[in-house]
C-alpha positions in Angstrom: 115.8 166.6 121.0 112.1 165.2 120.2 111.6 161.8 118.8 109.3 161.3 115.6 106.2 159.3 116.5 106.2 156.2 114.3 103.7 156.5 111.3 100.5 154.6 111.3 100.2 152.2 108.4 97.6 153.3 106.1 96.9 149.6 105.7 97.8 147.1 108.2 96.8 143.4 108.1 97.8 140.9 110.9 97.3 137.2 111.1 94.4 137.2 108.3 93.0 133.9 107.6 90.0 132.6 105.7 88.9 129.4 105.1 86.1 127.8 103.2 85.1 124.3 104.5 88.1 122.3 103.2 89.8 124.9 101.6 92.1 127.5 103.0 92.2 130.5 101.0 94.4 132.7 103.1 96.7 131.3 105.9 97.8 133.7 108.8 99.0 136.5 106.2 100.5 139.7 107.8 101.9 142.8 105.9 101.4 146.6 106.0 101.3 149.4 103.4 102.8 152.8 104.5 100.9 156.1 104.0 101.7 157.6 100.4 103.2 154.0 99.4 102.4 151.9 96.1 102.4 148.5 97.1 102.7 146.0 94.4 100.0 142.9 95.4 101.0 139.8 93.3 100.4 135.9 92.9 99.4 133.3 90.7 95.6 132.5 90.1 94.1 131.0 93.1 96.8 132.4 95.4 94.2 134.3 97.4 95.0 137.6 96.0 91.1 138.6 95.5 89.9 137.0 98.9 92.3 139.5 100.7 91.3 142.4 98.7 87.7 141.5 99.5 88.2 141.6 103.1 90.3 144.6 102.9 87.4 146.4 101.6 84.7 145.0 103.7 83.0 142.9 101.1 84.1 139.7 103.1 84.6 138.7 106.5 87.8 136.9 107.6 87.7 133.4 109.6 90.5 134.9 111.9 92.8 137.9 112.1 92.4 141.6 111.9 92.7 144.4 109.1 93.0 148.0 109.6 92.7 150.8 107.0 93.7 154.5 108.0 93.9 153.2 111.8 90.1 152.0 111.7 89.1 148.1 112.1 87.5 146.9 109.3 85.3 144.7 110.9 83.9 147.2 113.5 84.0 150.4 111.4 83.0 149.2 107.9 81.2 152.2 106.6 83.9 154.7 107.7 86.6 152.4 106.0 84.6 152.5 102.8 84.4 156.0 102.9 88.4 156.3 102.7 88.8 153.7 100.0 88.5 153.7 96.1 88.2 150.1 95.0 88.5 148.8 91.8 87.5 145.1 91.5 88.9 143.1 88.5 85.3 142.5 87.3 83.7 146.0 86.9 79.9 145.8 87.9 78.5 148.7 85.6 75.0 149.7 84.3 75.0 149.3 80.8 72.0 151.2 80.1 73.4 154.3 81.6 75.7 156.9 79.7 79.2 157.2 81.2 78.5 160.9 82.6 75.0 159.7 84.0 76.6 156.6 85.6 79.4 159.0 87.3 76.8 161.7 88.1 74.8 159.0 89.9 77.9 157.5 91.8 78.9 160.6 92.9 75.5 160.9 94.7 76.1 157.6 96.4 79.4 158.7 97.5 77.9 161.7 99.1 79.7 164.5 96.9 78.4 168.0 97.7 76.1 169.1 94.6 78.7 172.0 93.6 81.6 169.8 93.7 80.0 166.8 91.5 80.2 168.4 88.0 83.8 169.2 88.4 84.9 165.9 90.0 83.2 164.1 86.9 84.9 166.1 84.2 88.5 165.7 86.5 87.9 162.0 86.4 86.7 161.8 82.8 90.3 163.6 82.0 92.1 161.6 84.1 90.9 158.3 82.9 91.0 159.4 79.2 87.3 159.4 78.9 86.5 162.7 77.6 85.7 161.1 74.0 82.8 158.8 75.4 80.7 160.8 78.0 77.6 160.5 76.2 78.3 156.8 75.1 76.2 154.0 76.6 78.4 152.0 78.9 76.8 148.7 77.3 78.4 149.8 74.0 81.8 150.5 75.1 84.6 147.9 74.6 86.1 146.1 77.6 89.1 148.5 77.9 86.7 151.6 78.0 84.5 150.0 80.8 87.9 149.4 82.8 88.4 152.7 82.7 84.7 153.9 83.9 85.5 151.7 86.8 88.8 153.5 87.5 87.1 156.8 87.1 84.3 155.8 89.6 87.3 154.7 91.8 88.7 158.1 91.9 85.4 160.3 92.1 85.4 160.8 95.9 89.5 161.5 96.0 90.0 158.7 98.5 93.1 158.5 100.6 93.4 154.7 99.6 93.2 152.9 96.5 92.6 149.2 96.1 93.2 148.4 92.3 92.7 144.9 91.3 94.0 144.3 87.7 93.5 148.0 86.4 94.9 147.3 83.2 93.1 144.1 82.2 91.7 144.8 78.6 93.8 147.9 77.8 95.8 148.2 74.9 99.5 149.1 75.3 98.9 153.0 74.9 95.9 152.7 77.6 98.2 150.5 79.9 101.0 153.2 79.5 98.6 156.1 80.4 97.0 154.2 83.4 100.4 153.6 84.7 101.3 157.3 84.5 98.0 158.1 86.2 98.8 155.3 88.9 102.2 156.9 89.5 100.8 160.4 89.6 98.0 159.3 92.2 100.6 157.8 94.1 102.1 161.1 95.0 98.8 161.7 97.4 97.2 158.3 97.7 98.3 155.2 99.1 97.5 152.3 96.7 97.4 148.5 96.6 98.0 147.5 93.0 97.1 143.9 92.1 98.1 142.8 88.7 99.9 140.1 86.5 101.9 142.8 84.4 105.0 142.5 86.4 107.1 145.3 84.3 104.2 147.9 85.4 105.1 146.6 89.2 108.7 147.3 88.6 107.9 150.6 87.4 105.6 152.2 89.7 105.8 150.0 92.9 108.1 151.0 96.0 107.2 147.5 97.7 105.8 144.3 96.6 104.0 141.6 98.5 104.0 138.3 96.7 101.5 135.3 98.0 101.5 132.0 97.1 99.1 129.1 98.2 97.5 131.6 100.8 100.8 132.5 102.4 103.1 135.6 102.1 106.3 134.5 100.5 108.2 137.8 100.0 107.8 141.2 101.2 110.5 143.6 99.6 111.4 146.3 97.2 111.6 145.0 93.5 115.5 145.7 93.5 116.0 143.8 96.7 114.0 140.8 95.6 116.0 140.6 92.2 119.2 141.1 94.4 118.4 138.1 96.4 117.7 135.9 93.7 120.7 136.9 91.6 123.3 135.2 93.8 126.8 134.8 91.7 127.3 137.5 89.2 126.7 136.4 85.7 128.3 138.0 82.7 127.1 137.5 79.1 129.8 137.6 76.3 129.4 137.3 72.4 132.8 137.3 70.7 134.1 136.8 67.0 136.7 134.3 67.8 137.4 130.5 67.8 135.1 129.1 70.4 137.1 126.5 71.8 139.8 128.9 72.3 137.9 131.5 73.8 136.3 129.1 76.3 139.7 127.7 77.3 141.3 131.5 77.8 137.8 132.7 79.5 138.1 129.7 82.0 141.7 130.6 83.0 140.9 134.2 84.2 141.3 134.5 87.7 137.5 134.9 89.8 136.0 132.6 87.0 133.7 129.6 88.4 132.0 128.5 85.4 132.0 129.2 81.4 129.1 128.1 79.5 128.9 127.7 75.7 125.4 129.3 74.6 125.7 128.9 71.2 127.9 129.6 67.9 127.0 133.0 66.4 128.5 134.4 62.8 131.9 133.2 63.2 132.2 133.5 67.0 130.6 132.4 70.3 128.2 133.1 72.9 129.2 132.4 76.2 127.6 132.8 80.1 130.3 133.2 82.7 129.6 132.9 86.3 131.7 134.7 88.8 133.2 133.2 91.9 131.6 135.2 94.7 130.7 138.9 94.0 133.6 139.6 91.5 132.6 141.9 88.6 134.8 140.3 85.5 133.5 142.6 83.1 136.9 144.6 82.9 138.8 141.5 82.9 137.2 140.0 80.3 137.5 143.0 78.1 141.4 143.2 78.5 141.5 139.5 77.5 139.5 140.3 74.2 141.9 143.2 73.6 144.8 140.9 74.3 143.5 138.3 72.1 142.4 140.5 69.4 138.8 139.1 69.7 136.0 141.2 68.3 133.7 142.1 71.3 129.9 142.3 70.3 128.5 141.8 73.6 129.6 142.1 77.2 126.8 142.7 79.8 125.9 141.5 83.2 122.9 139.6 83.6 120.2 140.6 86.3 117.1 138.7 87.6 113.9 140.3 86.5 110.8 140.7 88.9 109.4 137.9 86.8 112.3 135.7 87.6 111.7 136.3 91.3 108.0 135.9 90.9 108.5 132.5 89.2 110.9 131.2 91.7 109.0 132.1 94.6 105.7 130.7 93.3 106.9 127.3 92.0 108.7 125.7 94.8 106.9 123.1 96.5 106.3 125.0 99.8 106.2 128.4 98.1 109.5 129.5 99.6 108.3 131.4 102.5 110.1 134.0 103.9 
């Protein structure tokens, strides 16, 4: 029986450090991104995300450590790496005097697309990025959202194997954000994507794993689901009842497996509670039976789950970053 050889990461960062005189922007960070994976790259402002992305794309030299893209060292094979990457920076540098189609044609030449392929690729990215209504518009006359989409179209022109997207939905309206998210998910079926964004619901819907950076250090690398589980700890049940608040609180406290009952407020002839279970017990069925026995009107019975936003705030507000 033959063993399958381990898959080489599409992106591999090891011991990456960047110092600016008295400031350490990155401190010995390491993580990798598997081929075909969509990895979220999160951190508060000033955490070091943009510095890491600039090093990854060959625009900035590290102080120490190594970065490999598609098996190639970024420091020694910068040109080959850039041919494999589509990079969308947060602030897209465009030529305002060019029309959208002219700009993409110019970029296609720079990226080395064959003349026969250019027209088809330009039309394809115009459609992918919802730009078919503005191909003849001057870039300088476009809104910020449209300019962002022109930058994304440029990023996709050469059909790169690896996409580095820094805040791709900045400046977009909710409809455009949804379109861009759907595009990212579709692109992830044939490309590796490292996605830096502040819109955490987008990360939960699109990314298989998340890397969280804080104060230049990696504090977590895991799937959104497992990160939420790590924070959740004990089970919390939210209950809203039409019943006498004091009597309901006393009865709920006597249920087996209840560690704590917290009154959240009085609501229209009843009350809302948060109930913490002892250990990993699921109390919902017991609470339901108790409500039936006591003839309470049960308005809500739900398990509270930590969101990715809760995880992010928890990991990036502790004194040392909560490094893991």
